[in-house]
C-alpha positions in Angstrom: 0.0 0.0 0.0 1.5 3.3 -1.1 -0.1 6.6 -0.3 0.5 9.8 -2.4 0.1 13.4 -1.2 0.9 16.8 -2.6 0.3 20.4 -1.6 1.1 23.7 -3.3 0.4 27.2 -2.0 1.1 30.4 -4.0 -0.3 33.7 -3.0 -4.1 33.3 -2.6 -4.2 30.1 -4.6 -3.7 26.5 -3.5 -4.1 22.9 -4.6 -3.7 19.6 -2.9 -4.4 16.0 -3.5 -4.0 12.6 -2.0 -4.5 9.0 -2.8 -4.5 6.5 0.0 -3.6 3.5 -2.1 -5.6 1.2 0.1 -8.5 -1.1 -0.7 -10.9 1.7 0.1 -9.6 3.6 -2.9 -9.9 7.0 -1.1 -8.6 9.9 -3.1 -9.2 13.7 -3.3 -8.0 16.7 -5.3 -8.9 20.3 -4.6 -7.8 23.7 -5.8 -8.9 27.2 -4.7 -8.3 30.8 -5.6 -9.8 33.6 -3.6 -13.4 32.7 -2.8 -13.7 29.8 -5.3 -12.9 26.1 -4.6 -13.3 23.1 -6.9 -12.3 19.5 -6.6 -13.3 15.9 -6.4 -13.1 12.9 -4.1 -13.6 9.2 -4.6 -13.9 6.0 -2.6 -14.9 2.4 -3.0 -18.3 1.7 -1.4 -19.4 -1.4 0.5 -20.5 -3.1 -2.8 -17.1 -2.6 -4.3 -18.2 0.2 -6.7 -16.0 3.2 -7.1 -17.9 6.4 -6.3 -16.7 9.8 -7.5 -18.0 13.3 -6.6 -17.0 16.5 -8.3 -17.7 19.7 -6.4 -17.3 23.5 -6.6 -18.0 26.2 -4.0 -18.0 29.9 -4.3 -20.3 32.9 -4.2 -23.1 30.8 -5.7 -22.8 28.2 -3.0 -21.8 24.5 -3.0 -22.6 22.3 -6.0 -21.8 18.7 -6.4 -22.2 16.3 -9.3 -21.3 12.7 -10.0 -22.2 10.0 -7.5 -24.2 12.2 -5.2 -27.5 10.2 -5.2 -28.0 7.0 -3.2 -28.1 4.3 -5.8 -28.9 0.7 -5.2 -26.6 -2.2 -6.3 -28.3 -4.5 -8.8 -29.0 -7.3 -6.3 -30.8 -5.0 -3.9 -32.7 -3.3 -6.8 -34.0 -6.6 -8.1 -35.1 -7.7 -4.6 -36.9 -4.4 -4.1 -38.7 -4.8 -7.5 -39.8 -8.4 -6.6 -41.2 -7.1 -3.3 -43.1 -4.4 -5.1 -44.6 -6.9 -7.4 -46.0 -8.9 -4.4 -47.6 -5.8 -2.8 -51.4 -6.0 -2.5 -53.4 -4.1 -5.2 -56.1 -1.6 -4.5 -59.6 -3.0 -5.0 -61.7 -1.4 -7.7 -63.8 1.6 -6.7 -67.6 1.8 -6.9 -69.1 1.5 -10.4 -69.3 4.8 -12.3 -66.5 6.6 -10.5 -63.3 7.4 -12.3 -60.4 5.9 -10.5 -57.0 7.6 -10.7 -54.2 5.6 -12.2 -51.7 4.2 -9.7 -48.3 5.9 -10.0 -45.2 4.5 -8.4 -42.7 7.1 -7.5 -39.1 6.1 -6.4 -38.0 7.2 -3.0 -36.3 10.7 -3.3 -32.9 9.3 -2.5 -33.0 7.1 -5.6 -33.9 9.8 -8.1 -31.2 10.6 -10.5 -29.9 7.0 -10.6 -29.7 5.5 -14.1 -30.3 1.9 -15.0 -26.5 1.6 -15.6 -25.9 2.5 -12.0 -28.2 -0.3 -10.7 
């Protein structure tokens, strides 16, 4: 296991980075100048998937992209789908009444996950 680390400071600007070199795959790079910062970090999650987040912060606030949503691994996603298929169905309403269509909405923490991430 070999870890790498670097740091540079010049005037009001800086940049740094590290890579732990361990099984957790932790790494981070960041640079800043004045009141603006940007960077990324990554790690290997409990399922063995590498997660990477890019971020920036400045006068407009903090913004992140990449693996920022909670996504399920494929095995858990399939189990969840099987359970949803077994859920009881709503009985039909009284005759003559319009019944709204059922809509299944994913939990907010799963929004933004693509099929490729499952």
